[in-house]
N, C-alpha and C positions, 0 to 999 in steps of 0.2 A: 503493500500499498503504500502510495506520493503520501507524504505529508504536506499538509492545507493547513497555510498562514489566513488566518484573516486581520483582515487593514479597512480602520474606520475613515482614514486621510489617506493621503502617498508621505504623510511626512507621519505615520507612524513608525516607534525606532523597537528596529528588532533586538538590538542589539546595543545592550547599554554594560557601559566600561564596571570601576569597580568602585568607584570614586567617579557620578555622573556630573553632582558639584562643582568639581576641583577647578580652582582660577591660579590663574600664573600669578607665581612671585609680584611685590614690584621690581627686583632686581632683576628680571627676566632678560637675560643675553640674545638680541634677536637674532645679534653676528657678532659669532664667535670672538673671540679678543683675541689675540696672538698665538705667536708660533704653535707654539704647545696645542691650546683647545684644538688647532685647523690639521697639528698632526694627528692630534687623536679625531675627530671627526672626519678623515678622513677615511681615516683602517677601519674603525666601525660602519663610516659607507659602503667599502668595499669587503666587508666581510659579510653583509647583510646584504651586498646585489649577489654572493654564491653564494649562498642559504637561501635566494629568496629564487636566484634561477633554478635549484636543483628544487623547492620548492614548487614554483608552477609548472616547470617542465614534468617533475614526476607524477607531482599532490593532483595538479590543476589538465594534466596531459595540454600546456599550452602552445601553440597554435601560433603565427603573427598575421597578419593576409595585407598585403597595400606596407609593408615597410618603407620600400623606396620614397614616400612623400617624407619623410621627416630623411634618410638617409643624404650623408654627405649636405647638409642644408646651415646658410652661414645664420648669425643673427639666430636668438631670442626665440619663443614665440610661448601660446599658452597649449593645453590639451587640457581638454574637458572629459572626463569618462563617468563612465554607468557606475554607478557605487553598490557590485553586489558578491564583496569575498572583502570579510574583517578582517580576513589577513594577507590571501594576497595584496591587494589593491594597496598594500603599502610595498610592492615590490612590482606587479606588471608596468607601470608607464615607466618606473626603468631602466625596465628587459626591453622596453620601443624604443626608450626615446637611448636608448648606449648608442656609443659613448661618454653620453655629456651627464655631466648631476644634475639630476634634478632636485626642484624645489616644493614642499604639497601643501595648502590649506585645508589649516585640520584644526576643528574645534578644540577647547581649552580642556574638555572630556576625556581627551584620547589622552593628555599627561599623566593623566587619573590613572592610569593603568598601571597595576602593580612590574617594577622591571623596565618592562618595553618605554612605561612613559616617558621615563629619564633618558631610556636612549632617541626620540624622537626630534631632540635637537640636531642631536647629529646626524639622523637621515632626516635632514634636510623640510622639518615640519614650519609648518609659518603659522600661529594662531590666531583663529579669528576670534578680535576680540569685538565684543561688543561698546565702545566705548571713542571715544571721541578720541582721545590721547592713545588707545590699541589701536586702531585704523589709523592716525597717523604715523605711526611707530609701522606698522605693517606696508604701510604706504610703502615708506620709506625702503623697507625690506626687498622688499618688490623690488623697484627702481634699485638697485642696489646688486640686485644677480639676474639681471637682464640684464643691466650694461655690461655683465658679465659670458653674456653670450649663454646664458643656465635654460631649459623648460621649466616654463608654471604649470604644475594639475593643480586643474580644482575640478570637483565633485558636485555638479549643482543638484544632483538629487538629495546628497547631504545628510541623508540618514542610511548605513546600508543594510538593503536587505538578499540574503545571498538567493544567489542562485536564479535571482529575478528573470527571467527572459522575456520583458519586455521595458522601453522606456517610461519614467513617470511624470509626469508634467512636471518642470521647473517652472520657476522666475527668473525673467530677463535679469537679473541683478548682477549678477558673476560674468553678462557679460562687458561691464560696466570695466571690466583693469580690459582687455585687448585694446575692449577702445580710447581707453586713457593713453595709454600709453603706445598704440599707433603699430599693435606687434599684432600678429596673425595668428588665427587659431584653430588646431587640429581635434579634429575628434580619432575618441581612441571605445571605440563602441563594444564592448564586451555579450560574447553568444555563447550559449551552449547548446552541442550537438551533441547526436548520438553516435557511440560508436563501437564496434563489434567488442571489445576487447576488456572496456570499462560498462562495468554498475554506470557512473557515475557519467556523466554527458561530459566533456572537455572542451577547455574554454578556448572559445576559436576568437580573437579580435583582429578587430576592421579600422588601418588606419586611414581617416582622407583630408582634407586640404591642403593648399590653405585657403579659411576662408578668414575674409573682411565683412566689416557692414558696410551698410554706405545709407549717404545720407544727409542730410542739412544737420542737427544737433547732435551732441553726440549721443542721444536719448533713440534717435532716431536709429542710428547709427547700430547701438546697442540690439534695439528691438529687432533689423533687421539678421546682426548678425546670428542672435536667438532661434527665427525664423528659420536661420541657414544647418546651424544648428541639430536643432530638434526635427528637421524633413530627415538627413543625414542617418539620423542615430537612430531612428526610428523605422527609417531603410532598410541597413544595418541590419535590424534587428529582426528584421521580418528570418534570416537563416537558424536563429535559433529554432528547431524542433524538437526541442529537450525540456521536461519541465519536471524538475528534478527534485524541486520547494514550488507548489501551486498557490500563485496568491490570490487571492477572495474578498468577497469584499463582504462585514461584516453580516451585511440582508442575506448574508447564503448561508448563511452557519445554521447548523440547526436548530431546529425552533425557534430562530424565528419568525 
């Protein structure tokens, strides 16, 4: 029998950290300072990439399609993906963008995860803080990383729905970043496809882009970019042919 998960809205959270209310300390370092900190960060990131490569290839059966759109690309860019793996989503974009080092927007609650939370700053996490000062620091950190030619990863669905085979509606809010920095956007659509040798489906990723927003104002460009990414990701999601975990609206649950 397949597992069925019922949801009331597309923002329901099925995966929560051990400390969901975690807040960043006032002295949080957005950009590691000093040679020692940079070396430590580089070592941790390299080891995580090796582990992530093995995990994604063996456990998820990862295959990446159309990687040529990112290969040899000059300049920084944004990479938007659907959020479907609590562990794998840490590594999937890094494998897609390799050999470039990625930086990923993340909720502060992720920093409350035992052990892993302390490693997130070294893995390239950029916390999204709901305060004026926090947004200023995030914007400055993004500016620094983009100027270094690094990709920035965004999961606009925000919440992890494990093995979800469709794209959940997401707001155009995150599209303001590519528009603000004048950087191209690419989509990273994870699909789940049947395979003869595995009970679980394999993860097949489709990369597409570059996409730019068109319009006379930043808002118009963000909305145009949102429409383009939504369209391509929904189209690619049709390649999924396995519902390892089934997601249904709450009204369809037994007894309703």
